[in-house]
C-alpha positions as CSV (number, residue, x, y, z in Angstrom):
1,M,-10.8,-28.4,24.8
2,P,-7.6,-27.0,26.7
3,L,-7.1,-23.3,26.5
4,S,-3.8,-21.8,24.6
5,P,-1.6,-20.3,26.9
6,R,-1.8,-16.3,26.6
7,R,1.6,-14.7,24.6
8,F,2.9,-11.9,25.9
9,I,3.2,-8.7,23.7
10,P,5.0,-6.2,25.0
11,Q,3.4,-2.6,25.0
12,H,5.3,-1.0,22.1
13,A,4.7,-3.8,20.0
14,R,0.4,-3.5,20.2
15,N,1.0,-0.1,19.9
16,R,3.2,-0.1,16.5
17,A,0.1,-3.0,15.5
18,M,-2.6,-0.6,16.2
19,E,-0.4,2.3,14.0
20,R,0.1,-0.2,11.0
21,R,-3.9,-1.2,11.3
22,T,-5.1,2.8,11.5
23,K,-2.4,3.5,8.7
24,K,-4.0,1.2,6.5
25,A,-7.3,2.1,7.6
26,D,-6.3,6.2,7.0
27,P,-8.4,7.8,4.3
28,L,-5.2,9.4,3.7
29,Y,-3.4,6.7,2.2
30,A,-6.7,5.4,0.1
31,S,-7.1,8.7,-1.3
32,D,-6.6,8.8,-5.5
33,E,-4.1,11.9,-4.4
34,W,-2.1,10.1,-2.3
35,K,-1.6,7.1,-4.5
36,H,-0.9,9.2,-7.5
37,L,1.6,11.5,-5.2
38,R,3.2,8.1,-4.2
39,E,3.5,7.0,-7.6
40,R,4.7,10.3,-8.8
41,V,7.6,10.0,-6.1
42,M,8.3,6.7,-7.0
43,H,9.2,7.4,-10.3
44,E,11.2,10.4,-10.1
45,E,13.3,8.9,-7.1
46,K,14.9,6.5,-8.2
47,R,16.6,5.7,-5.2
48,C,16.4,5.8,-1.5
49,R,16.8,9.3,-0.5
50,S,18.7,8.0,3.0
51,C,21.0,5.0,1.4
52,G,21.1,5.5,-2.1
53,A,19.5,1.7,-2.5
54,L,18.2,0.7,-5.7
55,P,14.5,0.4,-6.0
56,A,12.9,-2.7,-4.2
57,K,9.6,-4.3,-3.8
58,G,8.9,-2.6,-0.3
59,D,10.1,0.9,-0.8
60,Q,8.0,3.6,0.7
61,A,6.5,7.1,-0.1
62,D,7.5,8.7,3.5
63,H,6.4,12.0,4.7
64,I,9.7,14.0,5.8
65,L,7.2,16.0,8.4
66,P,4.7,13.9,9.8
67,V,1.5,13.9,8.8
68,K,0.4,13.5,12.4
69,T,2.3,17.0,13.2
70,H,1.7,18.8,10.0
71,P,-1.4,17.7,8.3
72,G,-1.1,20.5,5.8
73,L,1.9,19.0,4.2
74,A,0.3,15.7,3.5
75,F,0.1,15.9,-0.4
76,V,3.1,18.5,-0.8
77,R,5.3,16.6,-2.6
78,S,8.5,18.5,-1.3
79,N,7.5,16.8,1.9
80,I,7.8,13.3,0.9
81,Q,10.5,10.9,-0.1
82,R,11.4,7.5,-1.5
83,L,12.8,5.5,1.3
84,C,13.7,1.9,1.6
85,A,11.9,-0.3,4.1
86,S,15.0,-0.4,6.3
87,C,16.1,3.3,6.0
88,H,12.1,3.9,6.5
89,S,11.6,1.4,9.6
90,S,15.0,3.1,11.2
91,K,13.6,6.8,10.5
92,T,9.9,5.6,11.9
93,G,11.5,3.7,15.0
94,K,13.7,6.5,16.1
95,R,10.9,9.2,15.9
96,D,7.8,7.5,17.1
97,G,10.0,5.7,19.7
98,G,9.9,1.8,18.3
99,F,11.5,-0.9,20.1
100,G,11.1,0.2,23.9
101,R,12.6,3.5,23.4
102,A,10.8,6.6,24.5
103,R,9.3,8.9,21.9
104,N,12.1,11.4,20.1
105,S,10.6,14.4,19.8
106,S,13.6,16.4,19.4
107,T,13.7,14.6,15.5
108,Q,10.6,16.6,14.8
109,G,11.1,19.5,12.7
110,N,14.8,19.1,12.3
111,A,14.1,18.3,8.9
112,S,15.2,21.1,6.5
113,L,11.9,21.4,4.1
114,I,11.7,23.7,1.0
115,I,8.1,24.0,-0.4
116,L,7.6,24.3,-4.0
């Protein structure tokens, strides 16, 4: 039986796939505390905070300041926002250098955050 040809997968695509697998396996996102906080955000914020889109399947509870660089804010309500899938992908791509772009460290720390 002939072997199937190997597909070329760009490095950034491999990195994104690894990040998705890691995020799904991350105990933070499996915790009851995160699930309750996510539900609270989805209930309190009726639209995407970025574009104002109405709620849709695939909306995300997004950390304004990333957990990777601000782990102490992982469960702080004022650091979580509702984003539609499109805005979340755009924000993550810009911050993490998606689509072959270099990482953009200038976006980290630019968000204004009020801790209540």
